[in-house]
Biopython code that builds the backbone (N, CA, C, O; Angstrom):
import numpy as np
from Bio.PDB.StructureBuilder import StructureBuilder

atoms = [
    (1, "UNK", "N", (-44.590, 15.995, -98.881)),
    (1, "UNK", "CA", (-43.189, 16.263, -98.744)),
    (1, "UNK", "C", (-42.589, 15.534, -97.418)),
    (1, "UNK", "O", (-43.280, 15.615, -96.402)),
    (2, "UNK", "N", (-41.571, 14.952, -97.360)),
    (2, "UNK", "CA", (-40.935, 14.587, -96.130)),
    (2, "UNK", "C", (-39.785, 15.324, -95.818)),
    (2, "UNK", "O", (-39.056, 15.872, -96.645)),
    (3, "UNK", "N", (-39.638, 15.322, -94.559)),
    (3, "UNK", "CA", (-38.372, 16.232, -94.082)),
    (3, "UNK", "C", (-37.353, 15.231, -93.432)),
    (3, "UNK", "O", (-37.767, 14.435, -92.590)),
    (4, "UNK", "N", (-36.122, 15.248, -93.774)),
    (4, "UNK", "CA", (-35.073, 14.774, -93.158)),
    (4, "UNK", "C", (-34.503, 15.528, -92.343)),
    (4, "UNK", "O", (-35.082, 16.590, -92.112)),
    (5, "UNK", "N", (-33.262, 15.269, -91.669)),
    (5, "UNK", "CA", (-32.432, 16.078, -90.948)),
    (5, "UNK", "C", (-32.097, 17.194, -91.714)),
    (5, "UNK", "O", (-31.734, 16.996, -92.873)),
    (6, "UNK", "N", (-32.164, 18.572, -91.187)),
    (6, "UNK", "CA", (-31.631, 19.706, -92.047)),
    (6, "UNK", "C", (-32.520, 20.201, -93.197)),
    (6, "UNK", "O", (-32.139, 21.133, -93.906)),
    (7, "UNK", "N", (-33.757, 19.560, -93.403)),
    (7, "UNK", "CA", (-34.712, 20.004, -94.429)),
    (7, "UNK", "C", (-35.349, 21.132, -93.960)),
    (7, "UNK", "O", (-35.717, 21.242, -92.790)),
    (8, "UNK", "N", (-35.507, 22.019, -94.849)),
    (8, "UNK", "CA", (-36.252, 23.489, -94.446)),
    (8, "UNK", "C", (-37.677, 23.419, -95.009)),
    (8, "UNK", "O", (-37.865, 23.113, -96.187)),
    (9, "UNK", "N", (-38.654, 23.696, -94.187)),
    (9, "UNK", "CA", (-39.960, 23.662, -94.232)),
    (9, "UNK", "C", (-40.625, 24.493, -93.215)),
    (9, "UNK", "O", (-40.032, 24.917, -92.224)),
    (10, "UNK", "N", (-42.019, 24.747, -93.506)),
    (10, "UNK", "CA", (-42.810, 25.446, -92.613)),
    (10, "UNK", "C", (-43.221, 24.543, -91.319)),
    (10, "UNK", "O", (-43.440, 23.345, -91.498)),
    (11, "UNK", "N", (-43.311, 25.025, -90.211)),
    (11, "UNK", "CA", (-43.603, 24.430, -89.112)),
    (11, "UNK", "C", (-44.781, 25.197, -88.277)),
    (11, "UNK", "O", (-44.756, 26.412, -88.080)),
    (12, "UNK", "N", (-45.823, 24.324, -87.810)),
    (12, "UNK", "CA", (-46.797, 25.117, -86.850)),
    (12, "UNK", "C", (-46.257, 24.890, -85.388)),
    (12, "UNK", "O", (-45.717, 23.844, -85.029)),
    (13, "UNK", "N", (-46.465, 26.006, -84.575)),
    (13, "UNK", "CA", (-45.943, 25.968, -83.173)),
    (13, "UNK", "C", (-47.207, 25.959, -82.637)),
    (13, "UNK", "O", (-47.924, 26.954, -82.750)),
    (14, "UNK", "N", (-47.654, 24.761, -81.949)),
    (14, "UNK", "CA", (-48.953, 24.387, -81.446)),
    (14, "UNK", "C", (-48.997, 24.366, -79.914)),
    (14, "UNK", "O", (-48.018, 23.874, -79.354)),
    (15, "UNK", "N", (-49.999, 24.832, -79.165)),
    (15, "UNK", "CA", (-50.302, 24.515, -77.950)),
    (15, "UNK", "C", (-51.523, 23.892, -77.562)),
    (15, "UNK", "O", (-52.595, 24.350, -77.957)),
    (16, "UNK", "N", (-51.466, 22.954, -76.871)),
    (16, "UNK", "CA", (-52.842, 22.319, -76.405)),
    (16, "UNK", "C", (-53.068, 22.512, -75.030)),
    (16, "UNK", "O", (-52.175, 22.185, -74.248)),
    (17, "UNK", "N", (-54.314, 23.081, -74.533)),
    (17, "UNK", "CA", (-54.663, 23.216, -73.210)),
    (17, "UNK", "C", (-55.776, 22.233, -72.807)),
    (17, "UNK", "O", (-56.716, 21.895, -73.526)),
    (18, "UNK", "N", (-55.547, 21.857, -71.648)),
    (18, "UNK", "CA", (-56.521, 20.996, -70.797)),
    (18, "UNK", "C", (-56.928, 21.979, -69.587)),
    (18, "UNK", "O", (-56.211, 22.002, -68.587)),
    (19, "UNK", "N", (-58.021, 22.754, -69.667)),
    (19, "UNK", "CA", (-58.569, 23.840, -68.731)),
    (19, "UNK", "C", (-59.645, 23.005, -67.897)),
    (19, "UNK", "O", (-60.374, 22.246, -68.536)),
    (20, "UNK", "N", (-59.785, 23.090, -66.577)),
    (20, "UNK", "CA", (-60.581, 22.515, -65.851)),
    (20, "UNK", "C", (-61.764, 23.656, -65.886)),
    (20, "UNK", "O", (-61.550, 24.844, -65.643)),
    (21, "UNK", "N", (-63.024, 23.115, -66.222)),
    (21, "UNK", "CA", (-64.090, 23.981, -66.354)),
    (21, "UNK", "C", (-65.428, 23.187, -65.736)),
    (21, "UNK", "O", (-65.515, 21.959, -65.771)),
    (22, "UNK", "N", (-66.361, 23.970, -65.219)),
    (22, "UNK", "CA", (-67.615, 23.317, -64.884)),
    (22, "UNK", "C", (-67.246, 22.310, -63.643)),
    (22, "UNK", "O", (-67.764, 21.193, -63.661)),
    (23, "UNK", "N", (-66.661, 22.547, -62.925)),
    (23, "UNK", "CA", (-66.298, 21.857, -61.684)),
    (23, "UNK", "C", (-65.312, 20.481, -61.702)),
    (23, "UNK", "O", (-64.935, 20.070, -62.799)),
    (24, "UNK", "N", (-64.985, 19.919, -60.720)),
    (24, "UNK", "CA", (-63.970, 19.127, -60.807)),
    (24, "UNK", "C", (-64.338, 17.775, -61.644)),
    (24, "UNK", "O", (-65.435, 17.217, -61.643)),
    (25, "UNK", "N", (-63.223, 17.394, -62.325)),
    (25, "UNK", "CA", (-63.421, 16.311, -63.388)),
    (25, "UNK", "C", (-63.804, 16.740, -64.675)),
    (25, "UNK", "O", (-63.472, 15.981, -65.586)),
    (26, "UNK", "N", (-64.471, 17.851, -65.008)),
    (26, "UNK", "CA", (-64.977, 18.227, -66.284)),
    (26, "UNK", "C", (-63.772, 19.017, -66.960)),
    (26, "UNK", "O", (-63.262, 19.972, -66.373)),
    (27, "UNK", "N", (-63.355, 18.617, -68.142)),
    (27, "UNK", "CA", (-62.257, 19.183, -69.027)),
    (27, "UNK", "C", (-62.563, 19.851, -70.273)),
    (27, "UNK", "O", (-63.636, 19.533, -70.787)),
    (28, "UNK", "N", (-61.914, 20.631, -70.814)),
    (28, "UNK", "CA", (-62.080, 21.277, -71.984)),
    (28, "UNK", "C", (-60.659, 21.367, -72.729)),
    (28, "UNK", "O", (-59.713, 21.990, -72.249)),
    (29, "UNK", "N", (-60.614, 20.759, -73.809)),
    (29, "UNK", "CA", (-59.343, 20.650, -74.561)),
    (29, "UNK", "C", (-59.305, 21.686, -75.782)),
    (29, "UNK", "O", (-60.400, 21.888, -76.307)),
    (30, "UNK", "N", (-58.331, 22.293, -76.249)),
    (30, "UNK", "CA", (-58.327, 23.003, -77.280)),
    (30, "UNK", "C", (-56.873, 23.041, -77.965)),
    (30, "UNK", "O", (-55.919, 22.911, -77.198)),
    (31, "UNK", "N", (-56.649, 23.184, -79.152)),
    (31, "UNK", "CA", (-55.374, 23.412, -79.967)),
    (31, "UNK", "C", (-55.489, 24.686, -80.406)),
    (31, "UNK", "O", (-56.539, 25.124, -80.876)),
    (32, "UNK", "N", (-54.349, 25.407, -80.276)),
    (32, "UNK", "CA", (-54.244, 26.715, -80.478)),
    (32, "UNK", "C", (-52.911, 26.974, -81.385)),
    (32, "UNK", "O", (-51.833, 26.752, -80.834)),
    (33, "UNK", "N", (-52.911, 27.395, -82.641)),
    (33, "UNK", "CA", (-51.493, 27.604, -83.085)),
    (33, "UNK", "C", (-50.927, 28.991, -82.510)),
    (33, "UNK", "O", (-51.594, 30.022, -82.425)),
    (34, "UNK", "N", (-49.821, 28.869, -82.195)),
    (34, "UNK", "CA", (-48.955, 30.138, -81.689)),
    (34, "UNK", "C", (-48.331, 30.836, -82.605)),
    (34, "UNK", "O", (-47.854, 31.945, -82.367)),
    (35, "UNK", "N", (-48.262, 30.175, -83.908)),
    (35, "UNK", "CA", (-47.491, 30.854, -84.945)),
    (35, "UNK", "C", (-46.831, 29.861, -85.921)),
    (35, "UNK", "O", (-47.102, 28.672, -85.748)),
    (36, "UNK", "N", (-46.095, 30.157, -86.806)),
    (36, "UNK", "CA", (-45.296, 29.294, -87.799)),
    (36, "UNK", "C", (-43.927, 29.731, -87.796)),
    (36, "UNK", "O", (-43.578, 30.832, -87.370)),
    (37, "UNK", "N", (-43.147, 28.854, -88.277)),
    (37, "UNK", "CA", (-41.701, 28.858, -88.431)),
    (37, "UNK", "C", (-41.250, 28.308, -89.497)),
    (37, "UNK", "O", (-41.542, 27.121, -89.644)),
    (38, "UNK", "N", (-40.430, 28.961, -90.536)),
    (38, "UNK", "CA", (-39.766, 28.215, -91.544)),
    (38, "UNK", "C", (-38.296, 27.943, -91.141)),
    (38, "UNK", "O", (-37.591, 28.839, -90.679)),
    (39, "UNK", "N", (-37.911, 26.831, -91.307)),
    (39, "UNK", "CA", (-36.531, 26.201, -90.913)),
    (39, "UNK", "C", (-36.444, 24.802, -90.776)),
    (39, "UNK", "O", (-37.344, 24.058, -91.166)),
    (40, "UNK", "N", (-35.465, 24.427, -90.273)),
    (40, "UNK", "CA", (-35.212, 22.839, -89.936)),
    (40, "UNK", "C", (-36.137, 22.308, -88.710)),
    (40, "UNK", "O", (-36.720, 23.173, -88.057)),
    (41, "UNK", "N", (-36.274, 21.234, -88.430)),
    (41, "UNK", "CA", (-36.920, 20.757, -87.348)),
    (41, "UNK", "C", (-36.188, 21.179, -86.192)),
    (41, "UNK", "O", (-36.843, 21.739, -85.312)),
    (42, "UNK", "N", (-35.002, 21.027, -86.026)),
    (42, "UNK", "CA", (-34.206, 21.574, -84.753)),
    (42, "UNK", "C", (-34.468, 23.020, -84.502)),
    (42, "UNK", "O", (-34.650, 23.380, -83.338)),
    (43, "UNK", "N", (-34.509, 23.951, -85.550)),
    (43, "UNK", "CA", (-34.748, 25.163, -85.397)),
    (43, "UNK", "C", (-36.068, 25.554, -85.005)),
    (43, "UNK", "O", (-36.234, 26.486, -84.218)),
    (44, "UNK", "N", (-36.936, 24.962, -85.456)),
    (44, "UNK", "CA", (-38.490, 24.960, -85.000)),
    (44, "UNK", "C", (-38.450, 24.583, -83.563)),
    (44, "UNK", "O", (-39.152, 25.307, -82.857)),
    (45, "UNK", "N", (-37.765, 23.570, -82.907)),
    (45, "UNK", "CA", (-37.948, 23.145, -81.741)),
    (45, "UNK", "C", (-37.320, 24.170, -80.809)),
    (45, "UNK", "O", (-37.759, 24.305, -79.667)),
    (46, "UNK", "N", (-36.267, 24.921, -81.284)),
    (46, "UNK", "CA", (-35.737, 25.761, -80.500)),
    (46, "UNK", "C", (-36.624, 27.263, -80.563)),
    (46, "UNK", "O", (-36.583, 28.146, -79.707)),
    (47, "UNK", "N", (-37.272, 27.267, -81.588)),
    (47, "UNK", "CA", (-38.148, 28.444, -81.445)),
    (47, "UNK", "C", (-39.357, 28.349, -80.575)),
    (47, "UNK", "O", (-39.840, 29.292, -79.947)),
    (48, "UNK", "N", (-39.863, 26.945, -80.602)),
    (48, "UNK", "CA", (-40.850, 26.661, -79.693)),
    (48, "UNK", "C", (-40.424, 26.515, -78.252)),
    (48, "UNK", "O", (-41.262, 26.660, -77.362)),
    (49, "UNK", "N", (-39.114, 26.225, -77.965)),
    (49, "UNK", "CA", (-38.806, 26.251, -76.636)),
    (49, "UNK", "C", (-38.786, 27.626, -75.906)),
    (49, "UNK", "O", (-39.160, 27.821, -74.749)),
    (50, "UNK", "N", (-38.219, 28.674, -76.895)),
    (50, "UNK", "CA", (-38.242, 29.963, -76.448)),
    (50, "UNK", "C", (-39.585, 30.523, -76.203)),
    (50, "UNK", "O", (-39.735, 31.379, -75.332)),
    (51, "UNK", "N", (-40.684, 30.046, -76.997)),
    (51, "UNK", "CA", (-41.922, 30.444, -76.947)),
    (51, "UNK", "C", (-42.522, 30.023, -75.664)),
    (51, "UNK", "O", (-43.180, 30.790, -74.961)),
    (52, "UNK", "N", (-42.287, 28.809, -75.377)),
    (52, "UNK", "CA", (-42.709, 28.082, -74.186)),
    (52, "UNK", "C", (-42.319, 28.817, -72.977)),
    (52, "UNK", "O", (-43.160, 29.079, -72.116)),
    (53, "UNK", "N", (-40.988, 29.191, -72.857)),
    (53, "UNK", "CA", (-40.555, 29.690, -71.763)),
    (53, "UNK", "C", (-40.926, 31.279, -71.477)),
    (53, "UNK", "O", (-40.708, 31.885, -70.428)),
    (54, "UNK", "N", (-41.476, 31.739, -72.548)),
    (54, "UNK", "CA", (-42.186, 33.001, -72.353)),
    (54, "UNK", "C", (-43.643, 33.128, -72.458)),
    (54, "UNK", "O", (-44.205, 34.223, -72.493)),
    (55, "UNK", "N", (-44.216, 32.065, -72.504)),
    (55, "UNK", "CA", (-45.762, 31.964, -72.577)),
    (55, "UNK", "C", (-46.349, 32.221, -71.072)),
    (55, "UNK", "O", (-45.859, 31.794, -70.027)),
    (56, "UNK", "N", (-47.400, 32.941, -71.208)),
    (56, "UNK", "CA", (-48.133, 33.587, -70.077)),
    (56, "UNK", "C", (-49.595, 33.085, -70.136)),
    (56, "UNK", "O", (-50.486, 33.769, -70.640)),
    (57, "UNK", "N", (-49.812, 31.809, -69.578)),
    (57, "UNK", "CA", (-51.336, 31.300, -69.837)),
    (57, "UNK", "C", (-52.413, 32.162, -69.232)),
    (57, "UNK", "O", (-52.132, 32.963, -68.341)),
    (58, "UNK", "N", (-53.498, 32.036, -69.641)),
    (58, "UNK", "CA", (-54.660, 32.762, -69.057)),
    (58, "UNK", "C", (-55.331, 32.327, -67.656)),
    (58, "UNK", "O", (-55.996, 32.997, -66.866)),
    (59, "UNK", "N", (-54.904, 30.890, -67.615)),
    (59, "UNK", "CA", (-55.481, 30.223, -66.416)),
    (59, "UNK", "C", (-54.172, 29.521, -65.728)),
    (59, "UNK", "O", (-53.247, 29.024, -66.371)),
    (60, "UNK", "N", (-54.255, 29.566, -64.454)),
    (60, "UNK", "CA", (-55.016, 30.302, -63.612)),
    (60, "UNK", "C", (-54.722, 31.875, -63.508)),
    (60, "UNK", "O", (-53.628, 32.333, -63.836)),
    (61, "UNK", "N", (-55.658, 32.584, -63.081)),
    (61, "UNK", "CA", (-55.406, 33.947, -63.117)),
    (61, "UNK", "C", (-54.242, 34.460, -62.084)),
    (61, "UNK", "O", (-53.549, 35.439, -62.363)),
    (62, "UNK", "N", (-54.099, 33.788, -60.981)),
    (62, "UNK", "CA", (-53.076, 33.886, -59.927)),
    (62, "UNK", "C", (-52.304, 32.767, -59.791)),
    (62, "UNK", "O", (-52.497, 32.126, -58.757)),
    (63, "UNK", "N", (-51.404, 32.321, -60.628)),
    (63, "UNK", "CA", (-50.446, 31.188, -60.620)),
    (63, "UNK", "C", (-49.590, 31.331, -59.439)),
    (63, "UNK", "O", (-49.039, 32.407, -59.204)),
    (64, "UNK", "N", (-49.437, 30.241, -58.633)),
    (64, "UNK", "CA", (-48.747, 29.975, -57.525)),
    (64, "UNK", "C", (-47.277, 29.388, -57.838)),
    (64, "UNK", "O", (-46.335, 29.613, -57.078)),
    (65, "UNK", "N", (-47.147, 28.593, -59.052)),
    (65, "UNK", "CA", (-45.910, 27.994, -59.331)),
    (65, "UNK", "C", (-46.186, 27.611, -60.929)),
    (65, "UNK", "O", (-47.301, 27.281, -61.334)),
    (66, "UNK", "N", (-45.184, 27.690, -61.648)),
    (66, "UNK", "CA", (-45.072, 27.089, -63.150)),
    (66, "UNK", "C", (-44.122, 26.211, -63.139)),
    (66, "UNK", "O", (-43.136, 26.461, -62.445)),
    (67, "UNK", "N", (-44.166, 25.206, -63.754)),
    (67, "UNK", "CA", (-43.324, 24.215, -64.012)),
    (67, "UNK", "C", (-43.156, 23.836, -65.547)),
    (67, "UNK", "O", (-44.197, 23.575, -66.150)),
    (68, "UNK", "N", (-42.030, 23.782, -66.196)),
    (68, "UNK", "CA", (-41.975, 23.343, -67.726)),
    (68, "UNK", "C", (-41.024, 22.193, -67.794)),
    (68, "UNK", "O", (-39.923, 22.169, -67.244)),
    (69, "UNK", "N", (-41.555, 21.231, -68.526)),
    (69, "UNK", "CA", (-40.844, 19.871, -68.732)),
    (69, "UNK", "C", (-40.494, 19.681, -70.277)),
    (69, "UNK", "O", (-41.148, 20.258, -71.146)),
    (70, "UNK", "N", (-39.507, 18.903, -70.544)),
    (70, "UNK", "CA", (-39.489, 18.555, -71.922)),
    (70, "UNK", "C", (-39.490, 16.924, -72.009)),
    (70, "UNK", "O", (-38.771, 16.235, -71.285)),
    (71, "UNK", "N", (-40.330, 16.424, -72.922)),
    (71, "UNK", "CA", (-40.271, 14.900, -73.054)),
    (71, "UNK", "C", (-40.052, 14.755, -74.601)),
    (71, "UNK", "O", (-41.037, 14.784, -75.338)),
    (72, "UNK", "N", (-38.661, 14.585, -75.165)),
    (72, "UNK", "CA", (-38.565, 14.566, -76.556)),
    (72, "UNK", "C", (-38.965, 15.711, -77.206)),
    (72, "UNK", "O", (-38.535, 16.803, -76.835)),
    (73, "UNK", "N", (-39.797, 15.599, -78.206)),
    (73, "UNK", "CA", (-40.394, 16.707, -79.051)),
    (73, "UNK", "C", (-41.565, 17.521, -78.367)),
    (73, "UNK", "O", (-42.233, 18.380, -78.941)),
    (74, "UNK", "N", (-41.694, 17.167, -77.212)),
    (74, "UNK", "CA", (-42.956, 17.904, -76.409)),
    (74, "UNK", "C", (-42.666, 18.644, -75.088)),
    (74, "UNK", "O", (-42.017, 18.066, -74.216)),
    (75, "UNK", "N", (-43.054, 19.715, -74.932)),
    (75, "UNK", "CA", (-42.965, 20.706, -73.828)),
    (75, "UNK", "C", (-44.150, 20.514, -73.196)),
    (75, "UNK", "O", (-45.162, 20.331, -73.873)),
    (76, "UNK", "N", (-44.202, 20.527, -71.773)),
    (76, "UNK", "CA", (-45.220, 20.296, -70.952)),
    (76, "UNK", "C", (-45.096, 21.478, -69.792)),
    (76, "UNK", "O", (-44.151, 21.620, -69.017)),
    (77, "UNK", "N", (-46.124, 22.172, -69.864)),
    (77, "UNK", "CA", (-46.348, 23.399, -68.736)),
    (77, "UNK", "C", (-47.358, 22.752, -67.799)),
    (77, "UNK", "O", (-48.397, 22.219, -68.188)),
    (78, "UNK", "N", (-46.948, 22.846, -66.473)),
    (78, "UNK", "CA", (-48.199, 22.644, -65.200)),
    (78, "UNK", "C", (-48.083, 23.890, -64.677)),
    (78, "UNK", "O", (-46.964, 24.298, -64.364)),
    (79, "UNK", "N", (-49.144, 24.635, -64.512)),
    (79, "UNK", "CA", (-49.306, 25.726, -63.682)),
    (79, "UNK", "C", (-50.241, 25.411, -62.410)),
    (79, "UNK", "O", (-51.396, 25.017, -62.570)),
    (80, "UNK", "N", (-49.671, 25.609, -61.130)),
    (80, "UNK", "CA", (-50.413, 25.417, -60.131)),
    (80, "UNK", "C", (-51.061, 26.667, -59.711)),
    (80, "UNK", "O", (-50.413, 27.704, -59.567)),
    (81, "UNK", "N", (-52.417, 26.583, -59.498)),
    (81, "UNK", "CA", (-53.292, 27.682, -59.094)),
    (81, "UNK", "C", (-53.950, 27.309, -57.593)),
    (81, "UNK", "O", (-53.746, 26.256, -56.988)),
    (82, "UNK", "N", (-54.672, 28.273, -57.202)),
    (82, "UNK", "CA", (-55.293, 28.285, -55.951)),
    (82, "UNK", "C", (-56.407, 27.136, -55.867)),
    (82, "UNK", "O", (-56.561, 26.527, -54.808)),
    (83, "UNK", "N", (-57.189, 26.847, -57.008)),
    (83, "UNK", "CA", (-58.127, 25.936, -57.128)),
    (83, "UNK", "C", (-57.640, 24.566, -57.888)),
    (83, "UNK", "O", (-58.449, 23.641, -57.961)),
    (84, "UNK", "N", (-56.505, 24.439, -58.378)),
    (84, "UNK", "CA", (-56.270, 23.518, -59.136)),
    (84, "UNK", "C", (-54.822, 23.584, -59.919)),
    (84, "UNK", "O", (-54.038, 24.529, -59.838)),
    (85, "UNK", "N", (-54.639, 22.455, -60.650)),
    (85, "UNK", "CA", (-53.498, 22.472, -61.681)),
    (85, "UNK", "C", (-53.998, 22.732, -63.219)),
    (85, "UNK", "O", (-55.113, 22.342, -63.564)),
    (86, "UNK", "N", (-53.201, 23.349, -64.045)),
    (86, "UNK", "CA", (-53.771, 23.673, -65.323)),
    (86, "UNK", "C", (-52.472, 23.006, -66.227)),
    (86, "UNK", "O", (-51.306, 23.181, -65.872)),
    (87, "UNK", "N", (-52.816, 22.277, -67.353)),
    (87, "UNK", "CA", (-51.783, 21.715, -68.108)),
    (87, "UNK", "C", (-51.813, 22.349, -69.559)),
    (87, "UNK", "O", (-52.885, 22.581, -70.119)),
    (88, "UNK", "N", (-50.659, 22.603, -70.107)),
    (88, "UNK", "CA", (-50.487, 23.102, -71.385)),
    (88, "UNK", "C", (-49.459, 22.068, -72.053)),
    (88, "UNK", "O", (-48.513, 21.672, -71.373)),
    (89, "UNK", "N", (-49.607, 21.671, -73.229)),
    (89, "UNK", "CA", (-48.717, 20.769, -73.959)),
    (89, "UNK", "C", (-48.328, 21.576, -75.302)),
    (89, "UNK", "O", (-49.220, 21.948, -76.065)),
    (90, "UNK", "N", (-47.006, 21.825, -75.557)),
    (90, "UNK", "CA", (-46.512, 22.463, -76.719)),
    (90, "UNK", "C", (-45.859, 21.489, -77.591)),
    (90, "UNK", "O", (-45.116, 20.626, -77.123)),
    (91, "UNK", "N", (-46.139, 21.605, -79.003)),
    (91, "UNK", "CA", (-45.386, 20.674, -79.908)),
    (91, "UNK", "C", (-45.193, 21.409, -81.103)),
    (91, "UNK", "O", (-45.790, 22.481, -81.203)),
    (92, "UNK", "N", (-44.348, 20.964, -82.177)),
    (92, "UNK", "CA", (-44.429, 21.471, -83.437)),
    (92, "UNK", "C", (-44.932, 20.374, -84.304)),
    (92, "UNK", "O", (-44.715, 19.194, -84.029)),
    (93, "UNK", "N", (-45.725, 20.821, -85.541)),
    (93, "UNK", "CA", (-46.047, 19.869, -86.650)),
    (93, "UNK", "C", (-45.613, 20.325, -87.819)),
    (93, "UNK", "O", (-45.649, 21.552, -87.912)),
    (94, "UNK", "N", (-45.180, 19.694, -88.821)),
    (94, "UNK", "CA", (-44.955, 20.084, -90.298)),
    (94, "UNK", "C", (-46.094, 20.567, -90.879)),
    (94, "UNK", "O", (-47.106, 19.872, -90.792)),
    (95, "UNK", "N", (-46.146, 21.727, -91.517)),
    (95, "UNK", "CA", (-47.334, 22.204, -92.233)),
    (95, "UNK", "C", (-47.396, 21.661, -93.610)),
    (95, "UNK", "O", (-46.581, 22.038, -94.451)),
    (96, "UNK", "N", (-48.388, 20.732, -93.906)),
    (96, "UNK", "CA", (-48.417, 20.058, -95.201)),
    (96, "UNK", "C", (-49.448, 20.845, -96.132)),
    (96, "UNK", "O", (-49.311, 20.670, -97.343)),
    (97, "UNK", "N", (-50.342, 21.590, -95.749)),
    (97, "UNK", "CA", (-51.015, 22.421, -96.706)),
    (97, "UNK", "C", (-51.602, 23.557, -95.890)),
    (97, "UNK", "O", (-51.846, 23.399, -94.694)),
    (98, "UNK", "N", (-51.846, 24.774, -96.562)),
    (98, "UNK", "CA", (-52.440, 25.715, -96.144)),
    (98, "UNK", "C", (-53.271, 26.366, -97.282)),
    (98, "UNK", "O", (-52.702, 26.488, -98.367)),
    (99, "UNK", "N", (-54.449, 26.764, -97.172)),
    (99, "UNK", "CA", (-55.469, 27.355, -98.092)),
    (99, "UNK", "C", (-55.027, 28.681, -98.484)),
    (99, "UNK", "O", (-55.307, 29.109, -99.604)),
    (100, "UNK", "N", (-54.304, 29.419, -97.581)),
    (100, "UNK", "CA", (-53.714, 30.699, -97.906)),
    (100, "UNK", "C", (-52.273, 30.581, -98.367)),
    (100, "UNK", "O", (-51.493, 29.777, -97.857)),
    (101, "UNK", "N", (-51.947, 31.413, -99.355)),
    (101, "UNK", "CA", (-50.374, 31.578, -99.861)),
    (101, "UNK", "C", (-49.450, 31.986, -98.771)),
    (101, "UNK", "O", (-49.874, 32.870, -98.026)),
    (102, "UNK", "N", (-48.382, 31.553, -98.562)),
    (102, "UNK", "CA", (-47.456, 31.931, -97.505)),
    (102, "UNK", "C", (-46.426, 32.822, -98.217)),
    (102, "UNK", "O", (-46.038, 32.511, -99.344)),
    (103, "UNK", "N", (-45.980, 33.904, -97.602)),
    (103, "UNK", "CA", (-45.104, 34.872, -98.396)),
    (103, "UNK", "C", (-43.782, 34.121, -98.412)),
    (103, "UNK", "O", (-43.467, 33.331, -97.522)),
    (104, "UNK", "N", (-43.059, 34.391, -99.415)),
    (104, "UNK", "CA", (-41.602, 33.880, -99.421)),
    (104, "UNK", "C", (-40.774, 34.567, -98.392)),
    (104, "UNK", "O", (-41.007, 35.754, -98.162)),
    (105, "UNK", "N", (-39.730, 33.874, -97.682)),
    (105, "UNK", "CA", (-38.894, 34.530, -96.784)),
    (105, "UNK", "C", (-38.088, 35.446, -97.403)),
    (105, "UNK", "O", (-37.869, 35.153, -98.579)),
    (106, "UNK", "N", (-37.511, 36.573, -96.973)),
    (106, "UNK", "CA", (-36.655, 37.537, -97.608)),
    (106, "UNK", "C", (-35.301, 36.919, -97.558)),
    (106, "UNK", "O", (-34.937, 36.223, -96.610)),
    (107, "UNK", "N", (-34.641, 37.157, -98.486)),
    (107, "UNK", "CA", (-33.125, 36.702, -98.643)),
    (107, "UNK", "C", (-32.987, 35.590, -99.301)),
    (107, "UNK", "O", (-31.864, 35.124, -99.496)),
]
sb = StructureBuilder()
sb.init_structure("model")
sb.init_model(0)
sb.init_chain("A")
sb.init_seg("    ")
for serial, (resi, resn, name, xyz) in enumerate(atoms, 1):
    if name == "N":
        sb.init_residue(resn, " ", resi, " ")
    sb.init_atom(name, np.array(xyz, "f"), 0.0, 1.0, " ", f" {name:<3s}", serial, name[0])
structure = sb.get_structure()
């Protein structure tokens, strides 16, 4: 299924983190689904924006500063901590297949 402007479908709200572990230079990368949203691409982007601005990352444990950027369809959160910077990238992705049935929205 392809979606054009205004097409309603399911979207995954995804977060990618790049956490510094095991000393300088070593990185760990993970993708975490934050949830799903049914609506248009524009509505899903707005839902993601709201989620990003409320997101409280686990690392660093004592953040000194948090910056949030938007580059097209991607949000980037940079969290400055005592021992370094932590980067989180947020994006939407159209859900094409799910092995579990989705409930139909009310109404």
